[in-house]
N, C-alpha and C positions, 0 to 999 in steps of 0.2 A: 495551472494550464486551463484556459477557457474552455467551454463545452465544444465550440466549433473546432478550435485547435486540438483538442483531444480527440475528436473523431478523425480529423485530417491526419493526425499523427499515427492512428491505427491503419489508415488506409495507405500510408506510405511504408510502414515497417512491416505490414501483414499482407503482402500481396498473395500468399498462398491460401489465405483465408477468404479466398473470393466466394460469391454465391449470395444467398439470401442475407447473411449477416452484413456483408458490404453493401448490399443494395439498400438495405434499411438504415444503416449508419449514414449512407450518403444522403438519403432523403432527409433524415433528421438534422443533418447539418445545416439543411436549408429550412428547417423548422416546418417540413412538409409531413404532418402525420398521416394526411391522407393516402399520399404516395407510399409511406413506408407500410401502411396497412394493406393497401393494394398488393405490395410485393409479398407480405406474408400470406395473404390469402392464396395468391397465384402459386406459391411454394407449397403450402399445405394441400392444395387440390392435387398437385402433382405427385408429391413426395409423402404427404402425411406429416404426423407430428414425430419429428426427429429432434435429436439433441441439438443440431444446427438451427432447426425452427425455434426451439426454446431459447436458445441463446439470443437468436435474432429478436425475438419477442421481448426479451429482457431489457433490450435497449429502449424500447417504449416507455418503460417505466422511469429509466434514468432521465431520460429527455423529458419527461413531463415533470419529474423532480426538479430538474435545473430550470424549467420554465415556471416554477412556483405553483404548478397545478397539482396539489398535494393529494387531493381526494382521488384524481384520476392516477397519479404515481402509485398510490396504494393499490388500486384496483388492478393496474398492469402487473405489480408486483404479487398480488394474491393469485392471479392467473398464472403467473410464471412458475410459482412455487407449486401450484396444483399439477402443472403440467410436469414438473420435474420429479415431484413425488410419485406420480404415476409411472414414470420410467425407472425410479428406484425399486419398485416392486420387482423388477426383473433383472437389475443389475447393480453392481457397486458404483457408488458415486465417482470414483476416480478410475473408472475403466477406460474413459477417454477424457479430453481436456474440456469439451464444450458445456457439459452439464454442470461441472463445478463453477464454471463462470456464471452460467445463468442463475443457478440456485444461490451463489453468493451474492450477486447483483440483487436478486429478489429479496433477500433478507437486508441486505444494505439500504435499499430504497424503502422497505417497510419501516425500518428502524427511523432513517433520517426523516420521512415524512411525518411520522409520529412527533419527532423531536421538533420539527418545524412548526407543528402545530400546538406546542406547549405540552405535549405528552411524553415528557422526558422519562419519567419512571418507567411507563409502559414500554417506551423505546429500549431501555436498558433491559427489561424483562424479556423481550423478544431476542434480544442479542445473547444474554445469558442462557436461554433455553437452547437456542441455536448451538451455542459452545457445547453444551451438555450432549447434544445430539451428533455433531460433526466436529468435535474436538480433536479427533484423530484422523481428520481428512485434510486435503489439500486447501481447504477454504478456512482453516482454523486462523491464520494470521489475518486474513480479511475481516473475519468476524471479530477478532480481538482488536483490530484497528479502529473498527467502529465503536466498539465498547469503549475503547480508550478516549475516543473523541468526547464521549458523553461524560465519562466518569473518572478519567485518568488524573487529572490536575488535583493537586492537594493530598495525593496518597504516595506512600512510600515507593520508590522506584525499586522494580524487580532487580535482583543481583543478575550479573552477567556471568555466563559461562565462558571459561578461557583457558580450555585444556590446549587449544591450539590458537596460534597468534602470530601475527607479523609485527614489526616495529618494536617498540619497547614493550616490556612486559606490562599487561593491563593490571592496573590496580584494582583492588576490591572496592566497590563503590562505597562501602561502610568506611573505608579508609580515607575518602574524599570529603566526608562530612565536614563542614567548616568552608569549604570551597564551592563556588557555583561549578556545574558541570555541563557541558553540552555533548549530547551523544548524537553522532552522526551515522546513521545506518546508509551503507551505500552498497552497490553491486558493480562488478567489474565491467558489466555490459551497459551501464547506465549513463547516458550522455548528461542528463540532468545532475547527476552526481558530480562528473567531471566539471561542469560548469559552476557548480556550488563550491568546489574545493578552494579556488583563490579567495572567495568571500568569506570562507571559514579560516583560511590562512590568515587574511588581514585582521579579522575580528580577534582571533587568537593572539595575534600580535599586540593589539590594543588593549585587550582585557586581561592578559597574562599577569600584569603587575597588580591586577585587583583580584587575582586568584583564580581566574577561570582556567579549568581543565578541559581538554577535549579527548573523547574517546570515539573510535570510529569503526563499530561493529560491522562486519559482513559475514557472508557464508558461502559455501560451495554450492553450486547451480547444477554440477554434473556435466558442463560443457565449457568451451572456450571459443574464441572467434575461428579458430582453425579446426576443432575437433568437436564433433557433435556429441560424442559420448566420451568424456575425459575422464582418466583416472583421477583420484583425489589428489595425488601427489603432483601430477601434471597441471591439475587446475590450481593447486596452490601456488606453484611457480609462475603460472600465468598472472594470478592475482598480484603477485609480487612485482612482476614486470609492468602490469598496468599502474600500479602503486607508484613505482619510480618515474614512469612516463607522464602521468597526469596529476600526480599528488605529491609532487617535488617539495612543496612548501610544508607538507605534513608528514614527512618520512618517519619522523620521531613520535607521531601519534600512534598510541596502543591500538591495534586492530585485533580484538578477540573474533575468532572465526567460529561461529556456531548457528545452526538452524534455530536452537532453543531460543536465543536471543530475540530472534525475529519473531517467533511465535509469542514470546513474552510481551514484547513491546508492540505486536500487531504491525510489524513493518513490511506490509505487503505491498506498499508504496516505497519506491526509493527515489530520491532520499526521503528518509523520515528524520526529522530533527526534534530532539527532546531536551528541554532545560531541566535541570534540577536545581532545587535551592540548595543554601547552605546546610539545610537539615536533611537533605538527602530525598526530598520530596519532589515529585513532578510538579514543576511551575507551569510548563507550557509544552505542548504537544502538537507537532504540525507534519502530517504526511505530505510530501512534495517539496519542489524547491522554494526558496525564499529568497527575495532580493536583499541587498545589502543593509538599506536603510531599516527595512522591517526587522531583519534578524538582529540588528544592532540595538533596535529599541527594546526588544525582548529581552536581550542580554543585559541591557541597562536596568531593567526592572529587577532582574533577579540579583544583580550586583548590588543595588541599591538596598535590597533587604538584608 
C-alpha cells in the first residue's frame, strides 16, 4: 500500500481517532511537513505532551522515511522515543493504545533508516535490544516483523503452534520438508486478506503438482464485527463463518490459531506471506498484500530450488 493510500486508509477506518493525529496525517498526505509541524505545535501549546501528541509526532518520522530523508527520519524517531520513554516513567506501555503505536513506530523508523543507509548490523542490533526490553508487550510482533525483514531469510522457519485449528489438521512444518510451503497469515477483519485469498487459491492450484503446501495461520483478536468483546468460542465460530464466506477456495487449508505464531513470525501486518524452501528455511518474507504475478514469481523461485 502506497504512503498516500496508507494515510487515506487510516482516515477512512479510524474516524474515532480524530484530533491532532488525524490532522498531522492529513497534512503529510500532501507532503506538507510545515503544516503538520504547525498542527503539532498548536496541540502541544494547548494540551502539552500526551500519548496522542507523541503518536501524531511519530508520523513525522514515518513520512520522512518514506520520502527517503533518512537523517531527518532518524531525528524524528529519536525524539519520539525520548518522549515515549518519559511517559513510561509514570505508566506501563500498554495502559492505552497510542503510546505503543508511537514507540513501535519510532523503533521501526530508526531501524529502517539505518538499514537504508547500509547500517544493517546496527539496525538488527536496535531491534534485538528492543525485543529484549519490550518482548512481553503489544509491540512484540511489530518489532519481530522488522527484525524478520532484515534477517529472516535463510534461517529455519519457527515451528507453528496448532493446539487450536480450523480446516484440516495443521502439519508440523518439519514434516513438510521436501516441499515448498506458503504461510498465509490472515485476520477475520482484514479486507486485504480477503482480496488475497483468490490469488492464493489460484496459485495453490497451479503449484500443487510441484509440491506446494499452503498453511493459513490466524489468531483470536477478542472481538467480531458484531461483538466488541467476544468470548473465544464465539470468535472462533465467527472466524469459521468468515472462512466459509470469503475463503471458499481454501476451506481445506490448515488454519492453526495462535497468537504465538503471529509473534514468532512478526505478523503485525495482515496479510503476511512467508515462503519456505524445501529445506524448511525462510526463502521470502513479505508483510502486506501481494499481486498475483509477484507472488507467482516468488513461488517459482522456491519451486525451482
